[in-house]
C-alpha positions in Angstrom: 31.6 178.2 -91.1 33.7 179.0 -88.1 31.1 181.3 -86.6 30.8 185.0 -86.1 33.7 185.1 -83.6 36.2 184.0 -86.3 37.9 181.5 -84.0 38.5 179.2 -86.9 37.5 176.1 -84.9 35.1 174.8 -87.5 36.7 176.5 -90.6 36.6 174.8 -93.9 39.4 175.0 -96.5 39.4 178.4 -98.2 37.2 180.0 -95.6 39.8 182.6 -94.7 39.9 183.6 -98.4 36.1 184.1 -98.2 36.6 186.3 -95.2 39.3 188.2 -97.0 36.9 188.9 -99.9 34.3 190.6 -97.7 36.5 191.8 -94.8 40.1 192.4 -96.0 41.1 194.2 -92.8 40.0 191.3 -90.6 41.7 188.8 -92.8 44.9 190.8 -92.7 44.8 190.7 -88.9 44.3 186.9 -89.0 47.1 186.5 -91.4 49.4 188.5 -89.2 48.6 186.3 -86.3 49.4 183.3 -88.5 52.8 184.8 -89.1 53.4 185.4 -85.4 52.4 181.9 -84.6 54.7 180.5 -87.3 57.7 182.6 -86.0 57.0 181.3 -82.6 57.3 177.7 -83.8 53.6 176.7 -83.3 52.9 173.7 -85.6 49.4 174.5 -86.4 50.0 178.1 -87.2 47.4 178.6 -90.0 44.0 179.9 -89.1 41.5 177.0 -89.0 44.2 174.4 -89.1 44.0 171.4 -86.7 47.0 170.5 -84.7 49.3 167.9 -86.4 48.1 164.3 -85.6 44.7 165.4 -84.6 42.7 162.9 -86.7 39.9 163.1 -84.3 36.5 162.2 -85.6 34.7 163.0 -82.3 31.8 165.4 -82.1 32.5 169.1 -82.1 34.2 170.3 -79.0 33.5 173.2 -76.7 32.7 176.8 -77.7 35.3 179.5 -78.0 36.6 181.8 -75.4 33.9 184.4 -75.8 31.4 181.7 -74.8 32.9 180.7 -71.4 29.8 181.9 -69.6 27.8 179.1 -71.1 27.0 176.5 -68.4 29.3 173.5 -68.6 32.2 175.5 -69.9 33.3 177.4 -66.9 36.1 175.0 -66.1 37.9 176.1 -69.3 39.1 179.3 -67.5 40.9 177.1 -64.9 42.4 174.9 -67.6 43.6 178.0 -69.5 45.1 179.5 -66.4 46.7 176.2 -65.3 48.3 175.6 -68.7 49.6 179.2 -69.0 47.3 180.3 -71.8 46.0 183.1 -69.6 47.5 184.9 -66.6 46.0 184.9 -63.1 44.8 188.5 -63.7 43.1 187.5 -67.0 41.5 184.6 -65.2 40.1 186.9 -62.6 38.9 189.3 -65.2 37.1 186.6 -67.1 35.4 185.5 -63.9 34.3 189.1 -63.1 32.8 189.5 -66.6 30.9 186.2 -66.4 29.6 186.6 -62.9 
């Protein structure tokens, strides 16, 4: 499964339906985010969906954003800031939380 954080990184087909069965309000929030992503033109706009063309068979990647304090992942914050995924203020807040 994707994990308790519900990031969807390791989701299997139908997993969101399972979540909806047990936690309908959580699934509704995830589906609302899917809709927002679709409206924004994001190609992989479904929860747990890999980006188009990502036929990677490599080992699992890094952990999700709530795990940035894990040694070896701290450079993710810089990458997120540099690519515009988070603001400078969010970057600084993450650093304060993980210090």
